[in-house]
N, C-alpha and C positions, 0 to 999 in steps of 0.2 A: 591254533579251528587253521586252516585253508582254503586259499581259495586257487579252481581250477578254470578254469577260459577255451572255448578252442570259439575257430572261427570255422562260419561257413557258408561256404561262400556254391551261386547259382545264378545265368543269366537265359533269356532268352535267346535262342539265336534266332532271330533277323528271317529268315524263309520261317517260324512255326507261329500259327495259327493261335496258339496253349487249349481255348475253350472247345476243341478238336479234341480232348489231351495228347494229341503229338503230340507231341514235346517230350525232348535231353531230358532224363532225369540227375544224368549227369553234372557230378558241381565235386567242389572239389573244397577239405576241412583243413586249417591250416591253426595251425601253434605254432605256440612262444616261441619252440626256441628255431623255426623261420625252417622245420620239415611243411611243403606241404602235399597230403597222398592223395591221390584221385580215386573218388566216392559217385556210390552211385545208388541205388534202388539194390534191388534185388532181381533178375531175373527168376527167380522164381515170383514176385508180384507185380511187378511190369513187366508185362513182353516183351524180347529187344524189338524195334534194333532203339527201345525209347526208356529200356534201363543197359551199361554198361559190362559184362561179363568181367569187363576184366580191370573194373573198376574194385575195390571194397565197396562189401554195403553195412547197415549198422546194423546191420545182425551179425556179419564175421564181426564186424568188431566187438559185439556184445563179444560176444565167443574167446573172440585173441581177448577181449581185457581180462575179462576172469581167468584168464589162463596160466594170461604174461602177471597179473597180482596173488596169480595161487610161487607161478614157481620162485617170483622173487621175495614174497616171503619163506620160503619153505629155504629158498641159498640159504636164506641170512640162517637160519635156522644147523640148516649141516652145517656153518663155519664153526657158529658159535659152540657146535657136536664137534669141532674137530675132523672134522669126516671131510676130503681131499671131494668135489664133484670135478669133473671131465669133463662132461656135458650130462645136457637138458633136455630132452626133445619130447615133443606134445602133443597128441594130436588126437584136439581135442569135438568136439560135436557137439553144435545144441536142434533140438530135433524144438522144431514151429508146432506148433497143435491148440484149437479151444481150452483154454484154460474154464476152473470149476462153474467162472460168468459166463460162459461165453461167448470168449471173445480173441479172436488172437492173439499168441504171447509164445513165445523163448518162454518153454514151462521146464527141459533139461537142458543141461549141460557136462557130459558125462567128460570127463579129462583124464588125459591115460597118458601121464609121465610114465616116462624110461626115461634114470638115472646111471651115467655111470661112476664110479667110484672110481679111485687109483690109492696107495696107497697103504699105510700098513691096515688101518684103523680102518673097519669097514662096515658102515649100520649090519644088522640084523633086519631076519625082514620085521620082526614083530616091532623094531625100536624105525628101521624104515616106514610105518604104518602110523606109530604116535606125534613121525615129521611129519608125513602129510595131514592130518589129522588135526592137527599145531598149525599146518599154515590155513588149510582152511577155514578151520576158527578162528586165523591172526586177519586171514585174509582181507580189507576195508568195503572189495566192492562185492564180494562177495558176499560180508554186512548187509552192505545198502542193494538187494536185488527177493524178489520171492522167490526167484528160480529155485527150485530143486540143483543139485549141485554134486553131484558124486563124484567120486574121483578113483579112476580103477590102475592097483599100478600094473604098468608092463617093464619087467624086464630084456633089458637090451640086449 
């Protein structure tokens, strides 16, 4: 068993009333390695200026964590199969809508990995699809959520 932690810090600005719902949603995520990430609610959820568009929002972080986990598992699989990966890029997209229970939810995340290989051994399309299927099956973030996670392989 492993344990993971994050510190989330928010503080009201002195000039904000708060009870009028007009306060900054800007906050900070602090991780054990010393990285601090400026975060905020999504401007799609809380309008500007109370959200901070340049900060990471939880919805983006959710999509990124799924895409990142898939990539890391995929890279491990490719290395074990002796395929040299030079580049991996994923323009992942999450869709927020009402779920079957009528509550807002990120119901679908589409991963669009474009992988560039080099060397003499390069996977066939079938091998590439198999590796992505295995990466999805073994991604513990994807295994932890109800969201449909779909992979659409992109040719680089």
